[in-house]
N, C-alpha and C positions, 0 to 999 in steps of 0.2 A: 168548634169553635166562641171565642168568647163574647160578650157582647157589643164590647167597646172593638176591638179589633174588628169586627161588622163596620166601621165608622170609616173604613178604610176602602173599603172595594167597591166606592163607586169614584174612582181617584184622587187629588191629594187632598185632602182631611185639617178641615179649620174650625181651634181645637178655639174658641175666646171664652176666654176666662170674666167674670164678674162676681163681686165683692158680696155673698149677702146681707143684704141687712141699712146698702149704703142708698140713696137716703134713709127710705125707708121698704119693706117690705114690698110694699106696693106695687113701687119705685121696681123691684129687684124684678117681680114676674113681670113688669114688661115689657124690661127691658133687654129681659132672657128667650122671651116672645118673639122679637125686634132680630136674634140674633140669628133666631133659630127658622125664620119667616125670612131672612137674608143669605141664605144657606147656611149655619151651620153646621155640621155631621157629629159635633159632641162637643157637650155644655163641662169647662170647668164651673164649680161653683164655689167662694172662697167662703170662708166659716171666718170668720174676724176671731185675731186672735190677739192678747193687749201687749204680748213680744213675737211679730213675724220677722224673726232672722233674717228671712229670704227674700226680704223683700224690699224697693226702692220707697222713696220720699211718700209717688202717686199711694199704692197702696197701702203702705201708712198708713197717711189720711183716710184713706177707705177705711180702713178697721175701725182707725178710732171713731171718725162719724160711726159707723156703726154700731158700734160698741153705744155709745153715747144717745144714739135714738135708741137701747133698750132689746138689745140682738139678741140671743140667746141660743143654744143647741138646739132648744127645745120649738123653739119659731121657723127655727131652719128645717126641721124637720116637718115643722108644716107647711112652711113653703114649699118644699119638691111634693107633697101629700100632691097641694090644689096643683100647682107646673102638669105634675102628670095624668089631670085627669084630657092634655090634652096632645101634651108633647108627647113625643116618642125616642127623639136618637137620643144615644144615652150621656147618664149625667157624669160625673164623678166630682167628688170632694176633695176640697185643698182648702188644707188646715196643715194644724199641726201637734205631737203626739199629749201634750196640755189637756189641750180639746177633748183626747179620747181618753185617755186617767180618769177627769173629772169625772166623766159621764156614766166608766166603766167600760171599758177596749169591747169586749165582748157587747155588753144593751148593745154601743151604740153602730157598732157597723151589722149585728142583726136585723135591728130597725134602720140601720139604712137601704139593706138591702129588701126587706118590707115593702120598704115609700117607693122605691125603683131608685136606688142609688146605682151607680155599675162597680166604680170602685173609687180607692181612695189613692192622694200621692198627699204624700206626711217626707216636707221634706227636711227636717230636720231629722231623718229618720236615717245614721247611715245602713250602708250592705249587711256593714258588721251586725248590724241590731235588727234587724226586719224581723226576722223570726215568728218573733214575739205576737206580732200583728200582724205579719200573714199568716202561721197556723190559721189562725184565727179567722181570719181574708179566703181563703182556701175551704174550710169548713163551712160558708156560706155561700161558695160561690164568688166568688166576691174578688175581685185584678186590684191586686197594691204595685198601683204604678213606681219602676224604676226611675232612676238619674243616670246621665253616666254626664261627665263635665271632661272641660278642656282640658283639668291637670290630673283626670282617671285614667290614659292610658292604659297602662297592664292589665289596670284593674277593669276595663272594655271589656271584654273576653268575656269575666266573670262572670259581671253583673247579665249584662245580654244575657248569659247562658238561662239563669232561672228566672228571664225577668218576665209579666206576664201583661196583656191589654194592649201596651202599646211604650214604649222606650221614651222617656225627656229626654233629649239633648239638649240641655244644656249652653244656649251658643256664646256666650261668653264670663268671661269672670268677676265675682263681686255678685246685685242680687241684681232683682230684675227690674224696669227701668226700659222708657226707653234707649235708643240708641242711633249714631251719626251714620256709622256704620258698625261695621261685623265683620271683623279678622278673621279672625276662630276658621281653621279648613274643620269647619261643619263636616263634608262632604266624605272625609277621610275617618270622622268620629263615627257615623253612619257605618261606614264600606266596613270599617272590623267591627260593629256589633253587627250586622247581619251575615258575617263572614264563620260566624261564633252560631248564630240563630236567629230562623227566618221570622222577624217581626215586627210590625210598623215599627217608623224610627217617626217624634214628631218634634219639632225642635222650637223652643220657646226662651226665653228672656232676651229683651233688647229688640223685639220688632216692634216696628217703629210705622209701616205707612205698607198698603203696594208692593212697592217697588222692590224693597224687602225680604215682603212675605213671596212674590214672585221667584226672589234670589235664592230663599231655604225652602220653597218649595222643591225650587230643581232637584235638588241635592236629597231631598226626604219624603215621605212618603204624609206631612202633615208641615205647618205652623197655628202654635199658641199664641196670641195675642191679648195681652193681658192691661197692663201701664196706658197703654194707647189708649185704649178703651174706656178705661176709669178713670181720663183729663177729662172723658168726651160726658162722661156721667156727673163727674165733681164741680160741672157746671148749673149742675141741674135747673134747669130751666125751661120755660115750655119752649117746645120741637125740639128736649136730649133725645128721646126717645124715635125721635126721626132722623135725626145725626146717627143716634147709633147705631140703627140700620141700615144707613145707606153707606155707613165707613166700614162696617163688615161689610155689606156689598161688593166693593171695595176691592176689600181683601181676596172675597168668591171670588170674582174674577176673575183677579191680578192671578190666585194661585191654581186657577182653572188652563192656565192660557202658559 
């Protein structure tokens, strides 16, 4: 079993997303530790990119602030090394193909393994073009996380059959960001995927609070929450780390029930 899949062994998984370097690497380390202390089962670390096509306004702004603060891939690697001194839950990178290309795809994936990253989410890589990265991920025993969306329909079975780690179920059309309601039949997406392969399915895009998290967890194996957390971080004021902890704890408590 992959280390990522083990994150789903103890009930519904909470997967927070945090942009690295917003507002600083030191603060990012605080926020990651806060969500882990609150019960996060897996952490998604965003490597900022200048053109994050899957992101809405909140995470785009976080990426811009992080890049302006001097965040680089090397600094993100150093951050993970520091976090791995005490954090044991799985961690994955969420970024874009150009970040890997510019570093050197194999060097990036090998270094990620060496520092303790368990897998990768590359939202700009469609299923049909994933082999270029998937082969290297398999070489270094890392998971390339596949994504399915409401428009995937007949492709869900095809994508799920080859998925590893967990399957990222996109709850809504469009980019990331909190939404007042989620109208997609996520349960049907998950059922179709699980008929193809017994793999954990986590829902992301649009989850804005504990109530939505509980509703999505009821029809899946876990929830991914990014923009709602990054909205708190954007305030960058005294007590922000405590607010991040409390919000993550509310999410975790909600999906437990």
